[in-house]
PALUM-712664 format. One record per residue (C-alpha): residue number from 1; residue in one letter; x, z, y. Coordinates in steps of 0.5 Angstrom, whole numbers, plus 500, padded with zeros to 3 digits. Layout:
% PALUM-712664
<pt><num>NUM</num><residu>a</residu><X>X</X><Z>Z</Z><Y>Y</Y></pt>
...
END
This chain:
% PALUM-712664
<pt><num>1</num><residu>m</residu><X>079</X><Z>075</Z><Y>258</Y></pt>
<pt><num>2</num><residu>a</residu><X>076</X><Z>081</Z><Y>257</Y></pt>
<pt><num>3</num><residu>n</residu><X>078</X><Z>085</Z><Y>263</Y></pt>
<pt><num>4</num><residu>h</residu><X>076</X><Z>093</Z><Y>262</Y></pt>
<pt><num>5</num><residu>y</residu><X>080</X><Z>101</Z><Y>263</Y></pt>
<pt><num>6</num><residu>y</residu><X>080</X><Z>102</Z><Y>255</Y></pt>
<pt><num>7</num><residu>n</residu><X>086</X><Z>097</Z><Y>251</Y></pt>
<pt><num>8</num><residu>s</residu><X>084</X><Z>098</Z><Y>243</Y></pt>
<pt><num>9</num><residu>e</residu><X>092</X><Z>096</Z><Y>243</Y></pt>
<pt><num>10</num><residu>d</residu><X>095</X><Z>103</Z><Y>247</Y></pt>
<pt><num>11</num><residu>l</residu><X>093</X><Z>106</Z><Y>241</Y></pt>
<pt><num>12</num><residu>g</residu><X>099</X><Z>104</Z><Y>238</Y></pt>
<pt><num>13</num><residu>k</residu><X>103</X><Z>106</Z><Y>244</Y></pt>
<pt><num>14</num><residu>f</residu><X>101</X><Z>113</Z><Y>244</Y></pt>
<pt><num>15</num><residu>g</residu><X>107</X><Z>115</Z><Y>241</Y></pt>
<pt><num>16</num><residu>n</residu><X>111</X><Z>112</Z><Y>247</Y></pt>
<pt><num>17</num><residu>i</residu><X>108</X><Z>119</Z><Y>251</Y></pt>
<pt><num>18</num><residu>g</residu><X>115</X><Z>122</Z><Y>250</Y></pt>
<pt><num>19</num><residu>e</residu><X>119</X><Z>116</Z><Y>254</Y></pt>
<pt><num>20</num><residu>y</residu><X>118</X><Z>120</Z><Y>261</Y></pt>
<pt><num>21</num><residu>q</residu><X>119</X><Z>127</Z><Y>257</Y></pt>
<pt><num>22</num><residu>k</residu><X>122</X><Z>128</Z><Y>250</Y></pt>
<pt><num>23</num><residu>p</residu><X>122</X><Z>135</Z><Y>249</Y></pt>
<pt><num>24</num><residu>l</residu><X>115</X><Z>136</Z><Y>251</Y></pt>
<pt><num>25</num><residu>a</residu><X>112</X><Z>130</Z><Y>246</Y></pt>
<pt><num>26</num><residu>d</residu><X>116</X><Z>132</Z><Y>240</Y></pt>
<pt><num>27</num><residu>k</residu><X>113</X><Z>139</Z><Y>241</Y></pt>
<pt><num>28</num><residu>f</residu><X>106</X><Z>136</Z><Y>242</Y></pt>
<pt><num>29</num><residu>f</residu><X>107</X><Z>132</Z><Y>235</Y></pt>
<pt><num>30</num><residu>d</residu><X>110</X><Z>137</Z><Y>231</Y></pt>
<pt><num>31</num><residu>y</residu><X>103</X><Z>142</Z><Y>233</Y></pt>
<pt><num>32</num><residu>y</residu><X>099</X><Z>135</Z><Y>232</Y></pt>
<pt><num>33</num><residu>g</residu><X>102</X><Z>134</Z><Y>225</Y></pt>
<pt><num>34</num><residu>e</residu><X>101</X><Z>142</Z><Y>223</Y></pt>
<pt><num>35</num><residu>v</residu><X>094</X><Z>142</Z><Y>225</Y></pt>
<pt><num>36</num><residu>f</residu><X>092</X><Z>136</Z><Y>220</Y></pt>
<pt><num>37</num><residu>k</residu><X>096</X><Z>138</Z><Y>215</Y></pt>
<pt><num>38</num><residu>t</residu><X>092</X><Z>142</Z><Y>209</Y></pt>
<pt><num>39</num><residu>s</residu><X>091</X><Z>149</Z><Y>210</Y></pt>
<pt><num>40</num><residu>a</residu><X>084</X><Z>153</Z><Y>210</Y></pt>
<pt><num>41</num><residu>l</residu><X>081</X><Z>146</Z><Y>210</Y></pt>
<pt><num>42</num><residu>t</residu><X>083</X><Z>140</Z><Y>207</Y></pt>
<pt><num>43</num><residu>e</residu><X>087</X><Z>134</Z><Y>212</Y></pt>
<pt><num>44</num><residu>k</residu><X>080</X><Z>130</Z><Y>210</Y></pt>
<pt><num>45</num><residu>e</residu><X>075</X><Z>136</Z><Y>213</Y></pt>
<pt><num>46</num><residu>k</residu><X>080</X><Z>136</Z><Y>218</Y></pt>
<pt><num>47</num><residu>s</residu><X>078</X><Z>129</Z><Y>220</Y></pt>
<pt><num>48</num><residu>l</residu><X>071</X><Z>129</Z><Y>220</Y></pt>
<pt><num>49</num><residu>i</residu><X>071</X><Z>135</Z><Y>225</Y></pt>
<pt><num>50</num><residu>a</residu><X>077</X><Z>130</Z><Y>229</Y></pt>
<pt><num>51</num><residu>l</residu><X>071</X><Z>125</Z><Y>229</Y></pt>
<pt><num>52</num><residu>a</residu><X>066</X><Z>129</Z><Y>232</Y></pt>
<pt><num>53</num><residu>v</residu><X>070</X><Z>132</Z><Y>237</Y></pt>
<pt><num>54</num><residu>a</residu><X>073</X><Z>125</Z><Y>239</Y></pt>
<pt><num>55</num><residu>h</residu><X>065</X><Z>124</Z><Y>240</Y></pt>
<pt><num>56</num><residu>a</residu><X>064</X><Z>130</Z><Y>244</Y></pt>
<pt><num>57</num><residu>l</residu><X>070</X><Z>129</Z><Y>249</Y></pt>
<pt><num>58</num><residu>q</residu><X>068</X><Z>121</Z><Y>249</Y></pt>
<pt><num>59</num><residu>c</residu><X>075</X><Z>118</Z><Y>247</Y></pt>
<pt><num>60</num><residu>p</residu><X>075</X><Z>111</Z><Y>245</Y></pt>
<pt><num>61</num><residu>y</residu><X>082</X><Z>112</Z><Y>242</Y></pt>
<pt><num>62</num><residu>c</residu><X>080</X><Z>118</Z><Y>238</Y></pt>
<pt><num>63</num><residu>i</residu><X>074</X><Z>115</Z><Y>236</Y></pt>
<pt><num>64</num><residu>d</residu><X>078</X><Z>108</Z><Y>234</Y></pt>
<pt><num>65</num><residu>a</residu><X>082</X><Z>114</Z><Y>230</Y></pt>
<pt><num>66</num><residu>y</residu><X>078</X><Z>118</Z><Y>227</Y></pt>
<pt><num>67</num><residu>s</residu><X>073</X><Z>113</Z><Y>225</Y></pt>
<pt><num>68</num><residu>a</residu><X>078</X><Z>109</Z><Y>220</Y></pt>
<pt><num>69</num><residu>d</residu><X>082</X><Z>116</Z><Y>219</Y></pt>
<pt><num>70</num><residu>a</residu><X>075</X><Z>119</Z><Y>216</Y></pt>
<pt><num>71</num><residu>y</residu><X>073</X><Z>112</Z><Y>213</Y></pt>
<pt><num>72</num><residu>e</residu><X>079</X><Z>111</Z><Y>209</Y></pt>
<pt><num>73</num><residu>k</residu><X>079</X><Z>119</Z><Y>207</Y></pt>
<pt><num>74</num><residu>g</residu><X>072</X><Z>117</Z><Y>203</Y></pt>
<pt><num>75</num><residu>y</residu><X>067</X><Z>119</Z><Y>208</Y></pt>
<pt><num>76</num><residu>s</residu><X>061</X><Z>115</Z><Y>208</Y></pt>
<pt><num>77</num><residu>k</residu><X>057</X><Z>111</Z><Y>213</Y></pt>
<pt><num>78</num><residu>q</residu><X>052</X><Z>116</Z><Y>213</Y></pt>
<pt><num>79</num><residu>q</residu><X>056</X><Z>122</Z><Y>213</Y></pt>
<pt><num>80</num><residu>m</residu><X>061</X><Z>120</Z><Y>219</Y></pt>
<pt><num>81</num><residu>m</residu><X>055</X><Z>119</Z><Y>223</Y></pt>
<pt><num>82</num><residu>e</residu><X>051</X><Z>126</Z><Y>222</Y></pt>
<pt><num>83</num><residu>a</residu><X>058</X><Z>129</Z><Y>224</Y></pt>
<pt><num>84</num><residu>v</residu><X>057</X><Z>124</Z><Y>230</Y></pt>
<pt><num>85</num><residu>h</residu><X>050</X><Z>128</Z><Y>231</Y></pt>
<pt><num>86</num><residu>v</residu><X>053</X><Z>134</Z><Y>230</Y></pt>
<pt><num>87</num><residu>a</residu><X>057</X><Z>134</Z><Y>236</Y></pt>
<pt><num>88</num><residu>a</residu><X>051</X><Z>130</Z><Y>240</Y></pt>
<pt><num>89</num><residu>a</residu><X>047</X><Z>137</Z><Y>239</Y></pt>
<pt><num>90</num><residu>i</residu><X>052</X><Z>142</Z><Y>240</Y></pt>
<pt><num>91</num><residu>k</residu><X>054</X><Z>138</Z><Y>247</Y></pt>
<pt><num>92</num><residu>g</residu><X>047</X><Z>138</Z><Y>249</Y></pt>
<pt><num>93</num><residu>g</residu><X>046</X><Z>145</Z><Y>247</Y></pt>
<pt><num>94</num><residu>a</residu><X>052</X><Z>146</Z><Y>252</Y></pt>
<pt><num>95</num><residu>v</residu><X>050</X><Z>142</Z><Y>256</Y></pt>
<pt><num>96</num><residu>l</residu><X>043</X><Z>146</Z><Y>257</Y></pt>
<pt><num>97</num><residu>v</residu><X>045</X><Z>153</Z><Y>256</Y></pt>
<pt><num>98</num><residu>h</residu><X>048</X><Z>153</Z><Y>262</Y></pt>
<pt><num>99</num><residu>g</residu><X>041</X><Z>152</Z><Y>266</Y></pt>
<pt><num>100</num><residu>v</residu><X>041</X><Z>159</Z><Y>264</Y></pt>
<pt><num>101</num><residu>q</residu><X>046</X><Z>160</Z><Y>270</Y></pt>
<pt><num>102</num><residu>m</residu><X>043</X><Z>155</Z><Y>275</Y></pt>
<pt><num>103</num><residu>m</residu><X>036</X><Z>160</Z><Y>274</Y></pt>
<pt><num>104</num><residu>n</residu><X>041</X><Z>166</Z><Y>275</Y></pt>
<pt><num>105</num><residu>k</residu><X>043</X><Z>162</Z><Y>280</Y></pt>
<pt><num>106</num><residu>v</residu><X>037</X><Z>160</Z><Y>284</Y></pt>
<pt><num>107</num><residu>n</residu><X>034</X><Z>167</Z><Y>282</Y></pt>
<pt><num>108</num><residu>e</residu><X>038</X><Z>170</Z><Y>286</Y></pt>
<pt><num>109</num><residu>i</residu><X>038</X><Z>165</Z><Y>292</Y></pt>
<pt><num>110</num><residu>a</residu><X>030</X><Z>167</Z><Y>292</Y></pt>
<pt><num>111</num><residu>m</residu><X>031</X><Z>174</Z><Y>292</Y></pt>
END
């Protein structure tokens, strides 16, 4: 039997987060549901955004959920991978731009 930290079966248990704090879980799920409804962006567009964010955050549960959701909503494998590359570029850029903070600190110390 495989022994690993993340179990794909746990994604199906997400609704159980209210077991010990139902009022807060209910508020979260109400908010979550509202966020993913069509408004200025379609549900389909939001699914692709969620897929990219899931990769940037490296959440395996979210990756599973939004890989399936985006594909079922009609995105191609190429479109989904391109969204992942966008997330990687933004995350990489965010790491690199913080190098400016490092350079500022080192220059301050070196004075």
